[in-house]
PyMOL Python script that loads the backbone (N, CA, C, O; Angstrom):
from pymol import cmd

cmd.read_pdbstr("""\
ATOM      1  N   UNK A   1      68.463 126.195  40.236  1.00  0.00           N
ATOM      2  CA  UNK A   1      68.760 124.960  40.669  1.00  0.00           C
ATOM      3  C   UNK A   1      68.891 124.925  42.232  1.00  0.00           C
ATOM      4  O   UNK A   1      68.505 123.984  42.927  1.00  0.00           O
ATOM      5  N   UNK A   2      69.545 126.191  42.745  1.00  0.00           N
ATOM      6  CA  UNK A   2      69.702 126.262  44.251  1.00  0.00           C
ATOM      7  C   UNK A   2      68.281 126.198  44.867  1.00  0.00           C
ATOM      8  O   UNK A   2      68.069 125.579  45.910  1.00  0.00           O
ATOM      9  N   UNK A   3      67.220 126.926  44.117  1.00  0.00           N
ATOM     10  CA  UNK A   3      65.992 126.964  44.910  1.00  0.00           C
ATOM     11  C   UNK A   3      65.318 125.604  44.967  1.00  0.00           C
ATOM     12  O   UNK A   3      64.648 125.243  45.934  1.00  0.00           O
ATOM     13  N   UNK A   4      65.538 124.837  43.837  1.00  0.00           N
ATOM     14  CA  UNK A   4      64.991 123.407  43.834  1.00  0.00           C
ATOM     15  C   UNK A   4      65.622 122.506  44.828  1.00  0.00           C
ATOM     16  O   UNK A   4      64.972 121.595  45.341  1.00  0.00           O
ATOM     17  N   UNK A   5      66.915 122.734  45.130  1.00  0.00           N
ATOM     18  CA  UNK A   5      67.731 122.057  46.118  1.00  0.00           C
ATOM     19  C   UNK A   5      67.132 122.425  47.481  1.00  0.00           C
ATOM     20  O   UNK A   5      66.915 121.525  48.293  1.00  0.00           O
ATOM     21  N   UNK A   6      66.870 123.627  47.755  1.00  0.00           N
ATOM     22  CA  UNK A   6      66.399 124.102  48.915  1.00  0.00           C
ATOM     23  C   UNK A   6      64.960 123.456  49.225  1.00  0.00           C
ATOM     24  O   UNK A   6      64.684 122.915  50.296  1.00  0.00           O
ATOM     25  N   UNK A   7      64.152 123.578  48.223  1.00  0.00           N
ATOM     26  CA  UNK A   7      62.880 122.932  48.327  1.00  0.00           C
ATOM     27  C   UNK A   7      62.900 121.376  48.762  1.00  0.00           C
ATOM     28  O   UNK A   7      62.172 120.851  49.604  1.00  0.00           O
ATOM     29  N   UNK A   8      63.861 120.794  48.021  1.00  0.00           N
ATOM     30  CA  UNK A   8      64.046 119.259  48.130  1.00  0.00           C
ATOM     31  C   UNK A   8      64.636 119.099  49.601  1.00  0.00           C
ATOM     32  O   UNK A   8      64.363 118.078  50.233  1.00  0.00           O
ATOM     33  N   UNK A   9      65.359 119.989  50.098  1.00  0.00           N
ATOM     34  CA  UNK A   9      65.869 119.774  51.516  1.00  0.00           C
ATOM     35  C   UNK A   9      64.877 119.956  52.598  1.00  0.00           C
ATOM     36  O   UNK A   9      64.858 119.286  53.631  1.00  0.00           O
ATOM     37  N   UNK A  10      63.987 120.987  52.270  1.00  0.00           N
ATOM     38  CA  UNK A  10      62.974 121.281  53.143  1.00  0.00           C
ATOM     39  C   UNK A  10      61.920 120.113  53.218  1.00  0.00           C
ATOM     40  O   UNK A  10      61.399 119.734  54.267  1.00  0.00           O
ATOM     41  N   UNK A  11      61.690 119.629  52.051  1.00  0.00           N
ATOM     42  CA  UNK A  11      60.693 118.497  51.959  1.00  0.00           C
ATOM     43  C   UNK A  11      61.266 117.200  52.614  1.00  0.00           C
ATOM     44  O   UNK A  11      60.534 116.475  53.287  1.00  0.00           O
ATOM     45  N   UNK A  12      62.523 116.931  52.419  1.00  0.00           N
ATOM     46  CA  UNK A  12      63.232 115.803  53.226  1.00  0.00           C
ATOM     47  C   UNK A  12      63.159 116.121  54.745  1.00  0.00           C
ATOM     48  O   UNK A  12      62.963 115.262  55.605  1.00  0.00           O
ATOM     49  N   UNK A  13      63.319 117.317  54.961  1.00  0.00           N
ATOM     50  CA  UNK A  13      63.259 117.659  56.531  1.00  0.00           C
ATOM     51  C   UNK A  13      61.814 117.374  57.068  1.00  0.00           C
ATOM     52  O   UNK A  13      61.632 116.738  58.106  1.00  0.00           O
ATOM     53  N   UNK A  14      60.883 117.839  56.367  1.00  0.00           N
ATOM     54  CA  UNK A  14      59.472 117.605  56.728  1.00  0.00           C
ATOM     55  C   UNK A  14      59.152 116.135  56.812  1.00  0.00           C
ATOM     56  O   UNK A  14      58.535 115.687  57.778  1.00  0.00           O
ATOM     57  N   UNK A  15      59.576 115.352  55.782  1.00  0.00           N
ATOM     58  CA  UNK A  15      59.320 113.761  55.876  1.00  0.00           C
ATOM     59  C   UNK A  15      60.016 113.145  57.021  1.00  0.00           C
ATOM     60  O   UNK A  15      59.483 112.327  57.770  1.00  0.00           O
ATOM     61  N   UNK A  16      61.240 113.574  57.127  1.00  0.00           N
ATOM     62  CA  UNK A  16      61.975 112.930  58.306  1.00  0.00           C
ATOM     63  C   UNK A  16      61.309 113.313  59.675  1.00  0.00           C
ATOM     64  O   UNK A  16      61.243 112.495  60.592  1.00  0.00           O
ATOM     65  N   UNK A  17      60.817 114.594  59.775  1.00  0.00           N
ATOM     66  CA  UNK A  17      60.150 114.848  60.977  1.00  0.00           C
ATOM     67  C   UNK A  17      58.907 114.171  61.145  1.00  0.00           C
ATOM     68  O   UNK A  17      58.624 113.683  62.239  1.00  0.00           O
ATOM     69  N   UNK A  18      58.087 114.090  60.101  1.00  0.00           N
ATOM     70  CA  UNK A  18      56.910 113.197  60.116  1.00  0.00           C
ATOM     71  C   UNK A  18      57.146 111.767  60.505  1.00  0.00           C
ATOM     72  O   UNK A  18      56.413 111.205  61.319  1.00  0.00           O
ATOM     73  N   UNK A  19      58.142 111.190  59.942  1.00  0.00           N
ATOM     74  CA  UNK A  19      58.612 109.766  60.144  1.00  0.00           C
ATOM     75  C   UNK A  19      58.833 109.560  61.627  1.00  0.00           C
ATOM     76  O   UNK A  19      58.309 108.615  62.218  1.00  0.00           O
ATOM     77  N   UNK A  20      59.640 110.482  62.248  1.00  0.00           N
ATOM     78  CA  UNK A  20      60.125 110.502  63.635  1.00  0.00           C
ATOM     79  C   UNK A  20      58.787 110.488  64.542  1.00  0.00           C
ATOM     80  O   UNK A  20      58.620 109.648  65.426  1.00  0.00           O
ATOM     81  N   UNK A  21      57.850 111.501  64.236  1.00  0.00           N
ATOM     82  CA  UNK A  21      56.800 111.671  65.017  1.00  0.00           C
ATOM     83  C   UNK A  21      55.874 110.411  64.876  1.00  0.00           C
ATOM     84  O   UNK A  21      55.392 109.893  65.884  1.00  0.00           O
ATOM     85  N   UNK A  22      55.642 109.947  63.684  1.00  0.00           N
ATOM     86  CA  UNK A  22      54.974 108.563  63.471  1.00  0.00           C
ATOM     87  C   UNK A  22      55.536 107.538  64.273  1.00  0.00           C
ATOM     88  O   UNK A  22      54.790 106.811  64.929  1.00  0.00           O
ATOM     89  N   UNK A  23      56.947 107.376  64.298  1.00  0.00           N
ATOM     90  CA  UNK A  23      57.488 106.188  64.975  1.00  0.00           C
ATOM     91  C   UNK A  23      57.359 106.453  66.478  1.00  0.00           C
ATOM     92  O   UNK A  23      57.208 105.505  67.249  1.00  0.00           O
ATOM     93  N   UNK A  24      57.414 107.724  66.917  1.00  0.00           N
ATOM     94  CA  UNK A  24      57.418 107.918  68.494  1.00  0.00           C
ATOM     95  C   UNK A  24      55.826 107.677  68.807  1.00  0.00           C
ATOM     96  O   UNK A  24      55.536 107.010  69.800  1.00  0.00           O
ATOM     97  N   UNK A  25      54.863 108.174  68.031  1.00  0.00           N
ATOM     98  CA  UNK A  25      53.555 107.936  68.349  1.00  0.00           C
ATOM     99  C   UNK A  25      53.240 106.394  68.310  1.00  0.00           C
ATOM    100  O   UNK A  25      52.575 105.934  69.239  1.00  0.00           O
ATOM    101  N   UNK A  26      53.624 105.654  67.411  1.00  0.00           N
ATOM    102  CA  UNK A  26      53.312 104.269  67.291  1.00  0.00           C
ATOM    103  C   UNK A  26      53.994 103.488  68.517  1.00  0.00           C
ATOM    104  O   UNK A  26      53.445 102.587  69.151  1.00  0.00           O
ATOM    105  N   UNK A  27      55.175 103.944  68.723  1.00  0.00           N
ATOM    106  CA  UNK A  27      55.982 103.172  69.929  1.00  0.00           C
ATOM    107  C   UNK A  27      55.251 103.501  71.228  1.00  0.00           C
ATOM    108  O   UNK A  27      55.117 102.612  72.068  1.00  0.00           O
ATOM    109  N   UNK A  28      54.728 104.835  71.459  1.00  0.00           N
ATOM    110  CA  UNK A  28      54.004 105.133  72.712  1.00  0.00           C
ATOM    111  C   UNK A  28      52.744 104.364  72.643  1.00  0.00           C
ATOM    112  O   UNK A  28      52.426 103.751  73.661  1.00  0.00           O
ATOM    113  N   UNK A  29      51.982 104.298  71.613  1.00  0.00           N
ATOM    114  CA  UNK A  29      50.706 103.604  71.641  1.00  0.00           C
ATOM    115  C   UNK A  29      50.981 102.007  71.938  1.00  0.00           C
ATOM    116  O   UNK A  29      50.164 101.368  72.602  1.00  0.00           O
ATOM    117  N   UNK A  30      52.067 101.450  71.459  1.00  0.00           N
ATOM    118  CA  UNK A  30      52.369 100.187  71.675  1.00  0.00           C
ATOM    119  C   UNK A  30      52.567  99.771  73.063  1.00  0.00           C
ATOM    120  O   UNK A  30      52.117  98.779  73.638  1.00  0.00           O
ATOM    121  N   UNK A  31      53.391 100.797  73.541  1.00  0.00           N
ATOM    122  CA  UNK A  31      53.826 100.651  74.978  1.00  0.00           C
ATOM    123  C   UNK A  31      52.582 100.868  76.062  1.00  0.00           C
ATOM    124  O   UNK A  31      52.590 100.223  77.111  1.00  0.00           O
ATOM    125  N   UNK A  32      51.621 101.710  75.791  1.00  0.00           N
ATOM    126  CA  UNK A  32      50.380 102.042  76.505  1.00  0.00           C
ATOM    127  C   UNK A  32      49.593 100.658  76.252  1.00  0.00           C
ATOM    128  O   UNK A  32      49.227 100.106  77.290  1.00  0.00           O
ATOM    129  N   UNK A  33      49.308 100.077  75.179  1.00  0.00           N
ATOM    130  CA  UNK A  33      48.632  98.892  74.823  1.00  0.00           C
ATOM    131  C   UNK A  33      49.245  97.736  75.638  1.00  0.00           C
ATOM    132  O   UNK A  33      48.478  96.938  76.178  1.00  0.00           O
ATOM    133  N   UNK A  34      50.512  97.604  75.755  1.00  0.00           N
ATOM    134  CA  UNK A  34      51.136  96.542  76.346  1.00  0.00           C
ATOM    135  C   UNK A  34      51.045  96.603  77.837  1.00  0.00           C
ATOM    136  O   UNK A  34      50.904  95.568  78.488  1.00  0.00           O
ATOM    137  N   UNK A  35      51.121  97.763  78.390  1.00  0.00           N
ATOM    138  CA  UNK A  35      50.905  98.098  79.753  1.00  0.00           C
ATOM    139  C   UNK A  35      49.321  97.836  80.254  1.00  0.00           C
ATOM    140  O   UNK A  35      49.034  97.426  81.379  1.00  0.00           O
ATOM    141  N   UNK A  36      48.439  98.125  79.297  1.00  0.00           N
ATOM    142  CA  UNK A  36      47.074  97.820  79.538  1.00  0.00           C
ATOM    143  C   UNK A  36      46.873  96.330  79.548  1.00  0.00           C
ATOM    144  O   UNK A  36      46.208  95.846  80.463  1.00  0.00           O
ATOM    145  N   UNK A  37      47.406  95.529  78.581  1.00  0.00           N
ATOM    146  CA  UNK A  37      47.193  94.111  78.604  1.00  0.00           C
ATOM    147  C   UNK A  37      47.755  93.481  79.862  1.00  0.00           C
ATOM    148  O   UNK A  37      47.163  92.575  80.447  1.00  0.00           O
ATOM    149  N   UNK A  38      48.938  93.995  80.271  1.00  0.00           N
ATOM    150  CA  UNK A  38      49.633  93.487  81.439  1.00  0.00           C
ATOM    151  C   UNK A  38      48.738  93.785  82.717  1.00  0.00           C
ATOM    152  O   UNK A  38      48.660  92.955  83.623  1.00  0.00           O
ATOM    153  N   UNK A  39      48.155  94.840  82.754  1.00  0.00           N
ATOM    154  CA  UNK A  39      47.358  95.382  83.850  1.00  0.00           C
ATOM    155  C   UNK A  39      46.151  94.479  83.821  1.00  0.00           C
ATOM    156  O   UNK A  39      45.806  94.000  84.902  1.00  0.00           O
ATOM    157  N   UNK A  40      45.451  94.174  82.731  1.00  0.00           N
ATOM    158  CA  UNK A  40      44.339  93.294  82.713  1.00  0.00           C
ATOM    159  C   UNK A  40      44.720  91.903  83.159  1.00  0.00           C
ATOM    160  O   UNK A  40      43.910  91.225  83.790  1.00  0.00           O
ATOM    161  N   UNK A  41      45.937  91.448  82.851  1.00  0.00           N
ATOM    162  CA  UNK A  41      46.280  90.127  83.220  1.00  0.00           C
ATOM    163  C   UNK A  41      46.434  90.018  84.800  1.00  0.00           C
ATOM    164  O   UNK A  41      46.039  89.068  85.476  1.00  0.00           O
ATOM    165  N   UNK A  42      47.075  91.154  85.269  1.00  0.00           N
ATOM    166  CA  UNK A  42      47.209  91.108  86.734  1.00  0.00           C
ATOM    167  C   UNK A  42      45.840  91.172  87.461  1.00  0.00           C
ATOM    168  O   UNK A  42      45.667  90.500  88.478  1.00  0.00           O
ATOM    169  N   UNK A  43      44.895  91.943  86.975  1.00  0.00           N
ATOM    170  CA  UNK A  43      43.727  92.089  87.630  1.00  0.00           C
ATOM    171  C   UNK A  43      42.889  90.623  87.458  1.00  0.00           C
ATOM    172  O   UNK A  43      42.260  90.133  88.396  1.00  0.00           O
ATOM    173  N   UNK A  44      42.960  90.116  86.364  1.00  0.00           N
ATOM    174  CA  UNK A  44      42.379  88.849  86.096  1.00  0.00           C
ATOM    175  C   UNK A  44      42.908  87.654  87.094  1.00  0.00           C
ATOM    176  O   UNK A  44      42.208  86.721  87.486  1.00  0.00           O
ATOM    177  N   UNK A  45      44.256  87.870  87.414  1.00  0.00           N
ATOM    178  CA  UNK A  45      44.936  86.963  88.269  1.00  0.00           C
ATOM    179  C   UNK A  45      44.402  87.093  89.752  1.00  0.00           C
ATOM    180  O   UNK A  45      44.132  86.090  90.413  1.00  0.00           O
ATOM    181  N   UNK A  46      44.265  88.371  90.240  1.00  0.00           N
ATOM    182  CA  UNK A  46      43.993  88.578  91.564  1.00  0.00           C
ATOM    183  C   UNK A  46      43.049  89.691  91.789  1.00  0.00           C
ATOM    184  O   UNK A  46      42.712  89.993  92.934  1.00  0.00           O
TER     185      UNK A  46
END
""", "prot")
cmd.dss("prot")
cmd.show_as("cartoon", "prot")
cmd.util.cbc("prot")
cmd.orient("prot")
C-alpha cells in the first residue's frame, strides 16, 4: 500500500506541475496577444 501511495503522490505532483506550466503558458500567451493587439491599435491610430 505504501508503494501505491507513493505512486499516487508522484502522479499528483506531476499533474500539479503540468497544470502550473499550462496555466503559466496560457497566461503568457494571453499577455503577448494582448500586447500585440494594443500595439496594432496604436500603429493604426498613428
